[in-house]
N, C-alpha and C positions, 0 to 999 in steps of 0.2 A: 504494500500500500504506500502510496506517495501522498504526503501532505504538502500543500502549498500554503504557507503561512504569511499573513500580512506582517509588516514590521513597523516599528516606530523608533523615534530617536528624540532625545532631549535637545538636540542641536537644532535650533529654529532656522538656521541658515541653509543647511544641506543635510541630506541623508546619504550622500555619496552614491546615489542611484541604487542603493540596496533596498529596493521597494518590497521585495518578497524573499522568502527562503523556501527552498524545496528540501524536504526531508523524506528519505526512504525509510519506512519503519517496518521491519520484519516482526513477526510474532515474538521472536527472542529479544529483540531490542525493546519492544513494548513491555514485555515481562520484566526486563531489567529496570526500566523506568518506574514501573509500578513498585517493584521491590525497593528502589531507592526512596520513593515517596513513603512507603511503609516504614523503612528504616529511620527516616527523618522523624516520623511521628513517634516512633519508639524512643528516640533520643530526646525529643522535646519533653517527654514525660519526666526525664531525668534533669533536664536543663531548660527552663522556660524561656531563657533569653535566646535560645537557638531558633532561628526562623527560616533559614535556608541553608542548603549545601550546594557547593559549586564543584563541578567536574569538568576537567579539560575534555572537550569533545568537538570534533570538526565534522560531525555528521551533516549539518545543513550546507546547502549550496545557496549563497545569497546572490540575487540577480536583479536586474532591471526588467521591467515589463517589456514585452516585445510581441509584435503581431504574429510571429510564427507559432506562438502557443495555441493559436486557433486551430492548428492542425491536429491537436489531440482529439482522438476519436470521440464522437458524440458530444463534444463540448465546444461551444463557441467562445470566443474571446469575451464577449459581453457576459455570458453565463458565468464563466470562471471569476471574472472581476466582480460581478454582482454578489456571488456567494462569499468571496473573500471580504468585500466591503460590509456585508451584513453579518457574517458569522466569524470573521477573522481568519478563516481557513477554508480550504477546499480539499476534498479527498479525491484522488485519482487512482483507479484500479488499472494501471497501465505501466508499462516499462517506458520511462521517459527521462531524458537528461536535458539539461539546459545547454544550449550551444555555448561554447567557450566565449564567444564575442559578447555575450550578455552577462557572464559571471562577473561578480565583483570580488576583487582580492580582499580578503579579510585576515585579521590576525587576532590572537588571544581568544579564540572561540571557546565557548564553554556552555555546558548544560547547567541550568539553575533549577534546583529542585525545591519546591515549596510543599506545604502540607497537603495540598489537593490538586496541584498542577505542576507542570514544568514549562520552562521557556529556554530559549537559547539566546546568548548574547555574544557579540563580537564587535571589534573595532574595524572600521574601514581602514585598510592598510595605509600606514604612514600618516594617520590622522588621529585626532582625539574624539572622533565621532563614534559614539557607542550606538549600536543597532540592537534592538530587542525584538524578538519575535512575539507573535500572538501566543497566548497561553494554550497549552494542551492539557485538558482535564484528565484526572485519574480515571474517570468513568470511560472516556474515549480510549485511553490507553488499555484499560482492562478489556474492552471490546476488541482492540487490535491485537491483544496478546493471545487470542484464541486462534490457533492455526486453522486455515480454511483448506479443506481437501479438494 
């Protein structure tokens, strides 16, 4: 399963064209993320000041929007954009990669785990522009952790 996540930044001037992030989530990765959320919840019972855990992770591909995404089977550009604008993400059941020309070079990528969701964060390469993805809920991750035969 591929998730296309909307992104945001606190930099009001520019997001470095990192408009979206594409994350390929296997059932194993989804299960790992659920376990990390559960582990955080266990640790929070021992230390109430703990509110997140950060893991080095370069799973997402950050990219700028481009018209060729319309070629994804059964989805038009407007449909994908509308879903992301409304829900913060779109799910694609397809094998798809972002063309290299549209990928944005990032550094210091990480997965940030909270008590009921995860996000990814990264800096646009050679800048101080922090990009944060839309949150992915533990409920969605639990659903993605179930292998489909």
